[in-house]
A tleap script that builds the chain and sets N, CA, C and O, in Angstrom:
source leaprc.protein.ff14SB
mol = sequence {
  NMET ALA ALA ASN TYR VAL CYS SER GLN LYS
  ILE ALA GLU MET MET GLU ASP VAL GLY LEU
  ASP THR LEU ASP ASP LEU ALA ASP GLN ILE
  MET CGLY
}
set mol.1.N position { 107.578 104.745 99.353 }
set mol.1.CA position { 107.941 105.483 98.174 }
set mol.1.C position { 107.540 104.750 96.904 }
set mol.1.O position { 106.989 105.355 95.985 }
set mol.2.N position { 107.807 103.479 96.848 }
set mol.2.CA position { 107.498 102.709 95.643 }
set mol.2.C position { 106.003 102.682 95.377 }
set mol.2.O position { 105.573 102.729 94.224 }
set mol.3.N position { 105.205 102.607 96.446 }
set mol.3.CA position { 103.752 102.572 96.270 }
set mol.3.C position { 103.252 103.876 95.663 }
set mol.3.O position { 102.362 103.858 94.812 }
set mol.4.N position { 103.810 105.010 96.088 }
set mol.4.CA position { 103.414 106.298 95.520 }
set mol.4.C position { 103.723 106.357 94.031 }
set mol.4.O position { 102.924 106.862 93.242 }
set mol.5.N position { 104.881 105.840 93.653 }
set mol.5.CA position { 105.270 105.840 92.246 }
set mol.5.C position { 104.302 104.991 91.425 }
set mol.5.O position { 103.838 105.419 90.369 }
set mol.6.N position { 104.002 103.799 91.906 }
set mol.6.CA position { 103.099 102.898 91.190 }
set mol.6.C position { 101.717 103.528 91.077 }
set mol.6.O position { 101.102 103.495 90.012 }
set mol.7.N position { 101.234 104.096 92.162 }
set mol.7.CA position { 99.907 104.721 92.153 }
set mol.7.C position { 99.870 105.892 91.169 }
set mol.7.O position { 98.911 106.030 90.410 }
set mol.8.N position { 100.893 106.723 91.177 }
set mol.8.CA position { 100.901 107.866 90.262 }
set mol.8.C position { 100.955 107.412 88.809 }
set mol.8.O position { 100.337 108.032 87.943 }
set mol.9.N position { 101.684 106.341 88.536 }
set mol.9.CA position { 101.740 105.800 87.176 }
set mol.9.C position { 100.373 105.277 86.749 }
set mol.9.O position { 99.958 105.495 85.611 }
set mol.10.N position { 99.671 104.594 87.643 }
set mol.10.CA position { 98.352 104.044 87.325 }
set mol.10.C position { 97.337 105.159 87.104 }
set mol.10.O position { 96.497 105.064 86.210 }
set mol.11.N position { 97.408 106.209 87.907 }
set mol.11.CA position { 96.498 107.344 87.728 }
set mol.11.C position { 96.762 108.013 86.386 }
set mol.11.O position { 95.820 108.325 85.656 }
set mol.12.N position { 98.022 108.237 86.052 }
set mol.12.CA position { 98.370 108.859 84.772 }
set mol.12.C position { 97.899 107.996 83.607 }
set mol.12.O position { 97.398 108.514 82.610 }
set mol.13.N position { 98.059 106.687 83.730 }
set mol.13.CA position { 97.618 105.751 82.688 }
set mol.13.C position { 96.098 105.810 82.519 }
set mol.13.O position { 95.597 105.858 81.396 }
set mol.14.N position { 95.375 105.807 83.627 }
set mol.14.CA position { 93.913 105.868 83.579 }
set mol.14.C position { 93.447 107.190 82.979 }
set mol.14.O position { 92.513 107.219 82.179 }
set mol.15.N position { 94.104 108.290 83.370 }
set mol.15.CA position { 93.729 109.596 82.835 }
set mol.15.C position { 93.926 109.633 81.322 }
set mol.15.O position { 93.083 110.166 80.600 }
set mol.16.N position { 95.012 109.082 80.848 }
set mol.16.CA position { 95.268 109.037 79.407 }
set mol.16.C position { 94.207 108.201 78.698 }
set mol.16.O position { 93.738 108.571 77.622 }
set mol.17.N position { 93.832 107.082 79.297 }
set mol.17.CA position { 92.832 106.193 78.702 }
set mol.17.C position { 91.474 106.875 78.539 }
set mol.17.O position { 90.775 106.633 77.555 }
set mol.18.N position { 91.098 107.722 79.494 }
set mol.18.CA position { 89.777 108.356 79.441 }
set mol.18.C position { 89.826 109.777 78.888 }
set mol.18.O position { 88.801 110.457 78.837 }
set mol.19.N position { 91.018 110.236 78.469 }
set mol.19.CA position { 91.134 111.523 77.804 }
set mol.19.C position { 91.187 112.728 78.724 }
set mol.19.O position { 90.788 113.824 78.329 }
set mol.20.N position { 91.673 112.546 79.946 }
set mol.20.CA position { 91.823 113.668 80.866 }
set mol.20.C position { 93.257 114.169 80.794 }
set mol.20.O position { 94.201 113.379 80.807 }
set mol.21.N position { 93.417 115.503 80.718 }
set mol.21.CA position { 94.748 116.076 80.550 }
set mol.21.C position { 95.388 116.543 81.854 }
set mol.21.O position { 96.611 116.521 81.986 }
set mol.22.N position { 94.573 116.964 82.813 }
set mol.22.CA position { 95.121 117.523 84.049 }
set mol.22.C position { 94.435 116.917 85.262 }
set mol.22.O position { 93.381 116.291 85.150 }
set mol.23.N position { 95.049 117.114 86.420 }
set mol.23.CA position { 94.416 116.664 87.661 }
set mol.23.C position { 93.135 117.448 87.933 }
set mol.23.O position { 92.217 116.930 88.569 }
set mol.24.N position { 93.066 118.694 87.457 }
set mol.24.CA position { 91.825 119.466 87.591 }
set mol.24.C position { 90.693 118.788 86.825 }
set mol.24.O position { 89.564 118.730 87.312 }
set mol.25.N position { 90.985 118.279 85.639 }
set mol.25.CA position { 89.978 117.550 84.865 }
set mol.25.C position { 89.514 116.309 85.622 }
set mol.25.O position { 88.324 115.998 85.643 }
set mol.26.N position { 90.455 115.603 86.241 }
set mol.26.CA position { 90.113 114.422 87.028 }
set mol.26.C position { 89.250 114.811 88.218 }
set mol.26.O position { 88.255 114.145 88.505 }
set mol.27.N position { 89.616 115.876 88.909 }
set mol.27.CA position { 88.837 116.344 90.059 }
set mol.27.C position { 87.421 116.721 89.642 }
set mol.27.O position { 86.463 116.421 90.353 }
set mol.28.N position { 87.285 117.374 88.495 }
set mol.28.CA position { 85.953 117.733 87.997 }
set mol.28.C position { 85.113 116.490 87.755 }
set mol.28.O position { 83.919 116.485 88.055 }
set mol.29.N position { 85.711 115.446 87.223 }
set mol.29.CA position { 84.984 114.201 86.981 }
set mol.29.C position { 84.568 113.541 88.290 }
set mol.29.O position { 83.464 113.007 88.394 }
set mol.30.N position { 85.439 113.576 89.279 }
set mol.30.CA position { 85.129 112.973 90.577 }
set mol.30.C position { 84.011 113.747 91.267 }
set mol.30.O position { 83.085 113.148 91.815 }
set mol.31.N position { 84.096 115.068 91.241 }
set mol.31.CA position { 83.121 115.907 91.945 }
set mol.31.C position { 81.823 116.069 91.161 }
set mol.31.O position { 80.775 116.365 91.735 }
set mol.32.N position { 81.900 115.873 89.850 }
set mol.32.CA position { 80.771 116.133 88.976 }
set mol.32.C position { 79.735 115.103 89.050 }
set mol.32.O position { 78.720 115.198 88.360 }
savepdb mol mol.pdb
quit
């Protein structure tokens, strides 16, 4: 459980840093 929380926090932090608002935006970047 703790690992999921830490991972989700890091993903949210990274998304904010690169200007992504949603997980769809992140998925587009990964697939693009």
